[in-house]
C-alpha positions in Angstrom: -8.7 -60.4 40.9 -9.9 -57.0 43.0 -9.7 -53.8 40.8 -7.9 -52.2 43.5 -4.8 -54.3 42.9 -3.6 -51.7 40.4 -3.8 -48.0 42.2 -5.7 -45.5 39.6 -8.4 -46.0 36.7 -5.6 -45.2 34.2 -3.1 -47.7 35.3 -5.8 -50.3 35.1 -6.8 -49.3 31.8 -2.8 -49.1 30.9 -2.2 -52.7 32.0 -5.4 -54.4 30.8 -4.6 -52.8 27.2 -1.1 -54.0 27.2 -2.4 -57.5 27.6 -4.9 -57.2 25.0 -2.6 -55.7 22.4 -0.3 -58.5 23.3 -2.9 -61.2 23.0 -4.0 -59.7 19.7 -0.2 -59.9 18.1 0.0 -63.4 19.3 3.1 -62.6 21.7 2.7 -64.8 24.7 2.9 -64.0 28.4 2.6 -64.5 31.9 1.7 -62.3 34.8 3.7 -62.6 37.6 4.1 -59.9 40.9 1.8 -58.5 42.9 -1.3 -60.2 40.3 0.1 -63.4 40.4 0.9 -63.2 44.3 -3.1 -62.5 45.2 -3.5 -64.9 42.8 -1.8 -67.8 44.8 -1.7 -66.3 48.2 -4.2 -63.9 48.6 -2.2 -61.4 49.8 -3.1 -57.8 48.3 -0.8 -55.1 47.7 -1.7 -51.9 45.5 0.8 -51.7 42.6 1.8 -49.4 40.1 3.4 -52.0 38.0 2.2 -54.7 35.7 4.5 -57.8 35.5 4.3 -59.5 32.2 6.8 -62.5 31.7 7.7 -63.6 28.3 10.6 -65.6 27.0 14.0 -63.9 25.6 12.9 -64.2 22.4 9.7 -62.8 22.4 11.1 -59.4 24.2 11.8 -57.3 21.0 8.8 -58.3 19.6 6.9 -57.3 22.6 8.2 -53.9 22.7 7.5 -53.4 19.1 4.0 -54.4 19.2 3.8 -51.9 22.4 5.6 -48.6 20.8 3.2 -49.5 17.7 0.3 -49.2 20.5 1.5 -46.1 21.4 3.5 -47.1 24.9 6.9 -45.7 25.5 9.3 -48.7 25.5 12.9 -48.7 27.4 15.2 -51.7 27.2 16.5 -51.2 30.6 18.9 -54.3 30.8 19.1 -56.6 28.4 20.2 -59.6 31.1 16.7 -59.3 32.1 14.1 -56.7 32.1 12.3 -53.8 29.6 9.6 -51.5 30.3 6.4 -50.0 28.3 4.8 -47.0 30.1 1.7 -45.7 29.0 1.7 -42.2 30.9 2.8 -43.3 34.3 1.4 -46.6 34.1 4.3 -49.2 34.0 4.5 -52.6 32.6 7.5 -54.6 33.1 8.3 -57.0 30.7 10.9 -59.6 31.9 12.5 -62.1 30.8 15.0 -63.4 33.0 15.6 -62.8 36.6 18.2 -60.2 37.4 21.1 -62.4 37.9 20.2 -64.3 34.9 19.7 -67.3 36.4 16.0 -67.7 35.8 15.6 -67.2 32.3 11.7 -67.8 30.9 11.4 -70.4 28.8 8.6 -72.3 27.0 8.0 -74.8 29.9 7.1 -71.9 32.1 4.0 -71.8 30.0 3.2 -75.3 29.7 3.2 -75.2 33.5 1.5 -71.8 33.5 -2.2 -72.0 35.6 -5.0 -69.4 34.4 -6.4 -67.0 36.2 -8.4 -63.7 36.3 -6.3 -60.6 36.2 -8.3 -57.0 35.5 -11.1 -59.0 33.6 -8.8 -61.2 31.4 -8.6 -64.7 31.6 -4.8 -65.3 31.6 -2.0 -67.5 32.7 -0.4 -67.2 35.6 3.1 -67.4 36.6 3.4 -71.0 38.5 4.3 -70.8 41.9 7.2 -73.5 41.6 9.0 -70.3 38.9 7.7 -67.3 41.1 9.7 -69.2 44.4 12.6 -69.7 42.0 13.1 -66.0 40.7 12.2 -64.4 44.0 14.6 -66.8 45.9 17.7 -65.0 44.8 16.2 -61.3 45.9 18.4 -60.6 48.7 19.5 -56.9 48.1 19.8 -54.3 50.9 16.3 -52.6 50.2 14.7 -55.3 48.7 14.6 -59.6 50.2 11.7 -61.1 48.7 11.8 -63.8 51.9 8.4 -63.2 52.9 7.1 -63.8 49.4 8.7 -67.1 49.4 7.4 -68.1 52.9 3.6 -67.0 51.6 4.0 -69.0 48.5 5.1 -72.4 50.3 2.3 -71.6 52.9 -0.5 -71.6 50.2 0.9 -73.7 47.8 3.5 -76.0 49.1 0.9 -78.9 49.6 0.0 -78.9 46.0 3.5 -77.9 44.5 5.3 -80.0 42.0 8.8 -80.2 44.2 10.7 -82.3 41.8 10.3 -79.3 38.9 11.2 -77.0 42.1 14.1 -78.8 43.2 15.3 -79.2 39.4 15.2 -75.0 38.7 17.4 -74.6 41.7 19.9 -77.7 40.3 23.1 -76.7 42.0 21.8 -73.8 43.7 19.8 -75.6 46.1 21.3 -74.1 49.0 19.4 -71.0 48.6 16.2 -72.8 48.6 16.8 -74.9 51.6 17.7 -71.5 53.8 14.6 -69.9 52.4 13.0 -73.3 53.5 14.3 -73.1 57.2 13.1 -69.4 57.2 9.6 -71.1 56.4 9.7 -73.3 59.1 10.7 -70.4 61.8 7.6 -68.1 60.5 5.2 -71.0 60.4 6.1 -73.7 62.8 2.9 -75.0 62.5 3.1 -75.5 58.5 6.1 -77.4 58.1 3.8 -80.4 56.5 3.3 -77.7 53.2 6.9 -79.0 52.6 7.0 -82.9 51.9 9.5 -84.4 54.4 11.0 -86.3 51.4 12.3 -83.1 50.6 13.4 -81.9 53.9 15.3 -85.2 54.1 16.6 -84.5 51.0 18.0 -81.3 51.4 19.4 -81.3 55.0 21.5 -84.7 53.8 23.3 -82.8 50.9 23.6 -79.5 53.6 25.6 -82.5 55.9 27.8 -83.0 53.0 29.1 -79.7 52.3 31.2 -79.7 55.0 33.5 -82.1 53.3 33.8 -80.0 50.1 36.9 -78.2 49.3 39.0 -76.8 45.9 38.7 -74.2 43.8 35.1 -73.1 44.9 37.1 -71.5 48.4 37.6 -68.4 46.3 34.1 -68.6 44.7 31.5 -65.7 45.8 27.8 -67.0 45.0 26.8 -63.4 47.1 26.5 -61.9 43.7 23.4 -63.9 41.9 21.7 -62.8 45.5 22.7 -59.1 45.0 23.6 -57.4 42.6 25.9 -54.7 44.2 26.5 -56.0 47.7 29.1 -58.7 47.2 31.4 -56.2 44.9 33.9 -55.8 47.5 34.2 -59.9 47.3 34.9 -59.6 43.7 37.0 -56.0 43.3 38.9 -56.2 46.5 39.2 -59.5 48.1 40.1 -62.0 44.8 37.0 -63.9 44.8 35.8 -65.4 41.4 32.5 -64.1 40.6 29.6 -66.7 40.1 27.8 -65.3 37.4 30.5 -65.7 35.2 30.6 -69.2 35.6 26.9 -69.8 36.3 25.2 -67.8 33.5 25.5 -68.1 29.8 27.1 -64.5 28.1 27.2 -62.9 31.3 29.4 -59.5 31.3 30.3 -56.9 33.7 27.7 -55.0 35.6 28.7 -52.0 33.6 28.2 -53.9 30.2 24.7 -55.1 30.9 23.9 -50.7 30.8 21.2 -50.6 28.0 22.5 -49.1 24.9 21.4 -45.3 25.0 20.1 -46.1 21.5 17.4 -48.5 22.6 16.6 -46.5 25.5 13.3 -44.8 25.9 11.4 -44.9 22.4 8.3 -43.5 21.2 5.9 -40.6 22.2 
């Protein structure tokens, strides 16, 4: 892994040390973010952050371990994110996607390939799980569609498409949308997506017109953006899909971290 992935020696040290500390404490994690994108696609981007994915059951222990090692820790959102800071260097501890759908589970660990990050041999988030979580990032200020396209281009021919389809489940139209954009962006790379995947998804899409009923007043846009569909749920009377699809979902306000659990450490 190129050392230039981290912006400074201090950040590289803080990131490598965080992985060492967690490994020594027996806290399982996967490396995601820019490091995983470079591993899978060759896309190199400079980053101040190290994204570590871990199971929700391990999140509190990871924070305790890093706090004891001198990092400042913060529970940012109990749905999906904590942070650890060493000076200006940042480690994101990610245990789900922001919409609460892509919860990190033990099978993420089972499917993870190994790669080299900052001189360490570590497990990397698999492309299937990266696509699953990135596909729903469609904010006004950030859209991860290019990342999804790059992952499909680089990894599609060897991916476990059955696992990816199972990940999306009833949210398969989101995957289909990204694949249509992929085929547009890379007209010569369409073979990266198996014919049976295209056929199955397009057949399902053809049946959508026949769907009627309670879903007519449901807004799934809230699974794609944290606030761009507020008008639908707050003014226009649409039901928020997060309340139906995400176990234990509460309002966005309720998800703000308890001030007493915010930044800790020196």
